[in-house]
C-alpha positions as CSV (number, residue, x, y, z in Angstrom):
1,M,68.8,-0.6,33.1
2,A,69.5,-2.6,30.0
3,K,69.2,-1.1,26.6
4,G,67.6,-2.9,23.6
5,P,64.3,-4.4,22.6
6,V,61.6,-6.1,24.6
7,L,60.8,-9.6,23.5
8,I,57.7,-11.3,24.8
9,D,57.3,-14.9,24.8
10,L,53.8,-15.9,23.1
11,D,54.3,-19.7,23.0
12,D,51.1,-20.1,25.2
13,A,48.8,-17.4,23.6
14,P,46.5,-18.6,20.8
15,A,47.3,-18.1,17.3
16,P,45.8,-15.0,15.8
17,E,42.9,-15.7,13.0
18,Q,44.4,-15.3,9.5
19,G,43.2,-13.6,6.7
20,P,40.4,-10.7,6.1
21,E,37.9,-13.4,5.4
22,A,37.8,-14.7,9.2
23,A,36.9,-11.2,10.2
24,A,33.6,-10.7,11.8
25,P,30.9,-9.0,9.3
26,V,30.4,-5.6,9.6
27,P,26.7,-4.9,11.0
28,E,24.2,-3.4,8.7
29,L,22.7,-0.2,10.0
30,D,18.8,-0.5,10.9
31,I,17.9,2.2,8.3
32,P,14.2,2.0,7.3
33,A,13.3,1.4,3.9
34,P,12.1,4.6,1.7
35,R,8.4,4.4,2.0
36,G,7.4,7.4,-0.5
37,Q,6.1,9.5,2.2
38,A,5.5,12.6,0.2
39,M,3.4,10.9,-2.4
40,Q,1.5,9.0,0.3
41,S,0.6,12.6,1.9
42,A,-0.3,13.9,-1.3
43,A,-2.4,11.1,-2.4
44,R,-4.2,11.2,1.1
45,L,-4.7,14.9,0.7
46,A,-6.3,14.6,-2.7
47,A,-8.6,11.9,-1.9
48,R,-10.1,12.9,1.3
49,R,-13.5,13.9,1.3
50,P,-14.5,17.2,3.3
51,S,-17.2,16.8,5.9
52,R,-20.7,18.2,5.5
53,L,-19.8,20.8,8.1
54,M,-16.9,21.9,6.3
55,K,-18.9,22.1,3.1
56,W,-21.2,24.2,4.5
57,F,-18.6,26.3,6.2
58,W,-16.7,27.1,2.8
59,G,-20.1,27.4,0.8
60,L,-21.4,29.9,3.6
61,L,-18.1,32.0,3.6
62,L,-17.6,32.1,-0.1
63,S,-21.3,33.3,-0.5
64,L,-21.0,36.0,2.2
65,T,-17.8,37.2,0.9
66,G,-19.1,37.3,-2.6
67,F,-22.0,39.1,-1.3
68,V,-20.1,41.9,0.6
69,I,-17.5,42.6,-2.1
70,S,-20.4,42.8,-5.0
71,L,-22.4,45.4,-2.6
72,A,-19.2,47.2,-1.7
73,A,-18.4,47.5,-5.5
74,W,-22.0,48.6,-6.4
75,D,-21.8,51.3,-3.5
76,F,-18.4,52.5,-4.8
77,A,-19.3,52.5,-8.5
78,V,-22.7,54.7,-7.9
79,G,-20.8,57.3,-5.2
80,L,-18.1,57.7,-8.1
81,I,-20.9,58.2,-10.5
82,A,-22.5,60.5,-8.4
83,R,-19.0,62.5,-7.9
84,M,-17.3,61.9,-11.3
85,P,-19.6,60.5,-13.9
86,L,-17.0,59.9,-16.4
87,L,-14.5,58.1,-14.2
88,G,-17.8,56.1,-12.4
89,Y,-18.7,55.0,-15.7
90,A,-15.5,53.8,-16.5
91,V,-15.3,51.6,-13.3
92,T,-18.6,50.4,-14.0
93,A,-17.6,49.1,-17.3
94,L,-14.7,47.6,-15.8
95,I,-16.9,45.9,-13.3
96,A,-19.2,44.7,-15.9
97,A,-16.3,43.2,-18.0
98,F,-15.1,41.4,-14.8
99,I,-18.4,39.9,-14.5
100,L,-18.7,38.9,-18.0
101,V,-15.3,36.9,-17.6
102,L,-16.4,35.3,-14.4
103,L,-19.4,34.0,-16.3
104,V,-17.5,33.0,-19.1
105,M,-15.1,30.9,-16.8
106,G,-18.1,29.3,-15.3
107,L,-19.5,28.1,-18.8
108,R,-15.9,26.8,-19.5
109,E,-16.1,24.8,-16.2
110,L,-19.7,23.4,-17.3
111,A,-18.2,22.5,-20.5
112,A,-15.1,20.8,-18.9
113,F,-17.5,18.6,-16.9
114,S,-19.6,17.9,-19.8
115,R,-16.4,16.6,-22.0
116,L,-15.3,14.4,-18.8
117,G,-18.7,13.0,-18.4
118,R,-18.6,12.4,-22.3
119,M,-15.4,10.5,-22.1
120,D,-16.7,8.4,-19.3
121,V,-19.8,7.5,-21.5
122,I,-17.3,6.4,-24.2
123,H,-15.4,4.4,-21.9
124,R,-18.0,2.5,-20.2
125,A,-19.5,2.1,-24.2
126,G,-16.2,0.5,-25.0
127,E,-16.3,-1.8,-22.0
128,A,-19.6,-2.9,-22.8
129,A,-18.6,-3.5,-26.8
130,R,-15.8,-5.7,-25.7
131,A,-17.9,-7.7,-23.6
132,S,-20.7,-8.1,-26.0
133,G,-18.2,-8.4,-29.2
134,E,-20.8,-7.3,-31.6
135,L,-19.9,-5.4,-34.6
136,E,-23.0,-2.7,-34.3
137,D,-21.8,-2.0,-30.7
138,A,-18.2,-1.6,-31.9
139,R,-19.1,0.6,-34.8
140,A,-21.2,3.1,-32.5
141,V,-18.2,3.4,-30.3
142,I,-15.8,4.0,-33.2
143,G,-18.4,6.6,-34.2
144,Q,-18.2,8.4,-31.0
145,I,-14.4,8.4,-30.9
146,T,-14.2,9.7,-34.7
147,R,-16.3,12.5,-33.6
148,L,-14.2,13.1,-30.3
149,Y,-11.0,13.5,-32.1
150,G,-12.5,14.7,-35.3
151,G,-11.0,18.4,-35.1
152,R,-7.6,17.1,-33.8
153,E,-4.8,17.1,-36.5
154,D,-2.6,14.7,-34.1
155,T,-5.1,11.9,-35.0
156,R,-6.0,12.4,-38.4
157,W,-3.8,9.8,-39.8
158,G,-5.2,7.4,-37.4
159,R,-8.8,8.5,-38.1
160,E,-8.0,7.9,-41.9
161,S,-6.4,4.6,-41.3
162,L,-9.2,3.5,-39.2
163,A,-11.9,4.6,-41.6
164,E,-9.8,2.6,-44.3
165,K,-9.2,-0.6,-42.6
166,G,-12.4,-0.6,-40.8
167,A,-14.6,-0.7,-43.9
168,E,-13.4,-4.4,-44.6
169,V,-13.5,-5.6,-40.7
170,L,-16.5,-7.9,-39.8
171,D,-15.6,-8.3,-36.2
172,G,-16.4,-6.0,-33.6
173,D,-13.1,-6.9,-31.2
174,A,-11.1,-6.6,-34.6
175,L,-12.2,-3.1,-35.2
176,L,-11.6,-2.0,-31.5
177,D,-8.4,-3.0,-31.7
178,I,-7.8,-0.9,-35.0
179,A,-8.9,1.8,-33.4
180,E,-6.9,1.4,-30.2
181,R,-3.7,1.1,-32.0
182,D,-4.0,3.7,-34.8
183,V,-6.0,6.4,-33.2
184,L,-5.0,5.9,-29.5
185,G,-1.4,4.4,-29.8
186,P,0.2,8.1,-30.6
187,L,-2.0,9.6,-27.6
188,D,-0.5,6.9,-25.4
189,G,2.8,7.6,-26.3
190,A,2.3,11.3,-25.4
191,A,0.6,10.6,-22.0
192,M,3.7,8.3,-21.1
193,R,6.1,11.4,-21.7
194,E,4.0,13.3,-19.4
195,V,4.0,10.8,-16.6
196,E,7.7,10.5,-17.0
197,A,8.2,14.2,-16.8
198,A,6.2,14.3,-13.6
199,A,7.9,11.6,-11.9
200,R,11.3,12.8,-12.7
201,Q,10.3,16.4,-11.2
202,V,9.0,14.8,-8.0
203,A,12.2,12.4,-7.7
204,M,14.5,15.5,-8.4
205,V,12.8,17.7,-5.7
206,T,12.3,14.9,-3.1
207,A,16.3,14.1,-3.7
208,L,17.6,17.7,-3.8
209,V,15.5,19.8,-1.8
210,P,15.5,19.3,2.0
211,L,13.0,22.0,2.8
212,A,10.2,20.6,5.1
213,L,6.8,19.9,3.4
214,A,8.3,21.0,-0.5
215,D,8.3,17.4,-1.3
216,V,4.7,17.1,-0.3
217,A,3.7,20.2,-2.2
218,T,5.7,19.4,-5.4
219,A,4.2,15.9,-5.3
220,L,0.8,17.5,-5.2
221,T,1.1,20.2,-7.8
222,S,2.9,17.9,-10.2
223,N,0.4,15.1,-10.2
224,L,-2.3,17.5,-10.7
225,R,-0.8,19.1,-13.6
226,M,0.1,15.8,-14.9
227,I,-3.7,14.5,-14.6
228,R,-4.8,17.4,-16.4
229,R,-2.4,17.1,-19.1
230,I,-3.4,13.3,-19.4
231,A,-7.1,14.3,-19.9
232,E,-6.4,17.0,-22.3
233,I,-4.3,14.6,-24.5
234,Y,-7.1,12.1,-24.2
235,G,-9.9,14.7,-25.4
236,G,-11.1,15.5,-21.8
237,R,-10.1,19.0,-21.2
238,S,-11.0,19.8,-17.8
239,G,-11.1,23.1,-15.8
240,V,-10.0,24.2,-12.1
241,L,-12.7,22.1,-10.8
242,G,-13.1,19.4,-13.2
243,N,-9.4,18.8,-12.8
244,W,-9.8,18.6,-9.0
245,R,-12.8,16.0,-9.5
246,L,-10.9,13.9,-11.7
247,T,-7.6,13.9,-9.4
248,R,-9.6,12.9,-6.8
249,A,-11.3,10.1,-8.5
250,V,-7.9,8.9,-9.5
251,M,-6.1,9.2,-5.8
252,T,-9.5,7.8,-4.2
253,H,-9.0,4.8,-6.3
254,L,-5.5,4.5,-5.4
255,V,-6.1,4.6,-1.7
256,A,-9.1,2.3,-1.7
257,T,-7.0,-0.3,-3.8
258,G,-3.9,0.0,-1.6
259,A,-1.7,1.2,-4.6
260,V,0.1,4.3,-2.7
261,A,1.6,1.6,-0.3
262,V,4.9,0.4,-0.9
263,G,6.1,-3.2,-0.5
264,D,9.6,-4.5,-0.5
265,D,8.9,-6.4,-4.0
266,F,8.0,-3.0,-5.4
267,L,11.2,-1.1,-4.0
268,S,13.1,-4.0,-5.3
269,S,11.4,-3.9,-9.0
270,I,12.3,-0.1,-9.1
271,A,16.0,0.3,-9.5
272,G,17.1,-1.5,-6.3
273,G,15.1,0.7,-4.4
274,G,16.1,-0.8,-0.9
275,V,20.0,-0.4,-1.7
276,L,19.5,3.3,-2.9
277,G,17.6,4.1,0.2
278,K,20.7,2.6,2.5
279,I,23.2,4.8,0.5
280,S,21.0,7.9,0.1
281,R,17.9,8.1,2.1
282,R,16.7,11.3,0.3
283,F,17.6,9.7,-3.3
284,G,15.8,6.6,-2.2
285,E,12.6,8.6,-1.3
286,G,13.0,10.5,-4.4
287,V,13.1,7.1,-6.6
288,V,10.0,5.9,-4.5
289,N,7.8,9.2,-4.8
290,G,8.8,9.2,-8.5
291,A,7.6,5.4,-8.8
292,L,4.3,6.2,-6.7
293,T,3.7,9.4,-9.3
294,A,3.9,7.1,-12.3
295,R,1.5,4.8,-10.7
296,V,-1.2,7.9,-10.0
297,G,-0.2,8.7,-14.1
298,V,-1.1,5.1,-15.2
299,A,-4.3,5.2,-13.2
300,A,-5.2,8.5,-14.8
301,M,-4.5,7.2,-18.6
302,E,-6.9,4.3,-17.7
303,V,-9.6,6.8,-16.3
304,C,-9.2,9.4,-19.2
305,R,-8.7,6.7,-22.2
306,P,-11.6,6.4,-24.2
307,L,-10.9,2.7,-24.4
308,P,-9.4,0.0,-22.0
309,F,-6.0,-1.3,-22.5
310,V,-6.7,-4.7,-24.5
311,A,-4.8,-4.4,-28.2
312,L,-2.0,-2.5,-26.4
313,K,-0.2,-3.4,-23.1
314,R,-0.7,-1.4,-20.1
315,P,2.2,1.1,-19.4
316,S,4.8,-0.6,-16.9
317,V,5.5,1.6,-14.0
318,T,8.9,0.1,-14.0
319,A,9.5,1.0,-17.5
320,L,8.3,4.6,-16.8
321,V,10.5,5.0,-13.9
322,R,13.6,4.1,-15.9
323,G,12.8,6.2,-18.6
324,A,12.2,9.2,-16.1
325,L,15.5,8.6,-14.2
326,T,17.4,8.3,-17.6
327,G,16.0,11.5,-18.6
328,L,17.2,12.9,-15.2
329,F,20.6,11.7,-15.1
330,G,21.4,12.0,-19.1
331,D,20.7,9.4,-21.6
332,K,24.4,8.1,-23.3
333,G,22.6,5.6,-25.5
């Protein structure tokens, strides 16, 4: 057998294609774009209205449970007084203190509902004053806003500036513009910081925690806390029930208008969401959930703010998400 290299004649074979540019393109993976499922689920849960049957069920259950617990506590206290009077009276005093705390909490909830109703009245009056342009209507709204923030130190400079400038203004729209810039401007900044913090938290948990339903729970609790803080910033301190009512109002508006639905244009405007979704599915979902949280925050600002956005520009969701992600990864500027 002959030793040495084997030569194969390739004269009749086609010449190979030259250069990497001639290679076939790599097919793209068919990965669905992030949709923000956690925020959409949280929004649907918050906006869903319970059926009449469920209202009756929970109402009767709570009433029956409260009656049974009260009767058992009363029988226990009376029996203890009969056996050991000193200890029995001490337990009775504790029960009375607990009932007093419940009454105080109930009064606070009523006060919270009243304050939220007052905010709604001022908001509607501000819209009507904007529509009419009358100076008298504007001064009436300014008086309500001044009384609302009368005891707050963070609005003292704005109220003093409003009183100084407002005395020389003879146009209703100009007077409302001054109130919006000087009094509500700093409050808008504080509210936007709360929105950025909530969006950052939701985005981080969605991207880093792989546990099932953890992102939904985080989105719901973060949005509840954010809406409560925004209401407090604008003067509408809400209790537990008041905060849930306010959250349902915001979420119902967003679901009804389709604002929790994510489109391709929205994804591309938020830090290239489609590209992020292809690089990391969890990270892309985190960005979209953070963006939807920012949408909820802007809607909460519009609901809780005493005056509509006219003189000042409505906060941009894109800018809020950019600020939230900058805080997440560190600001080097």
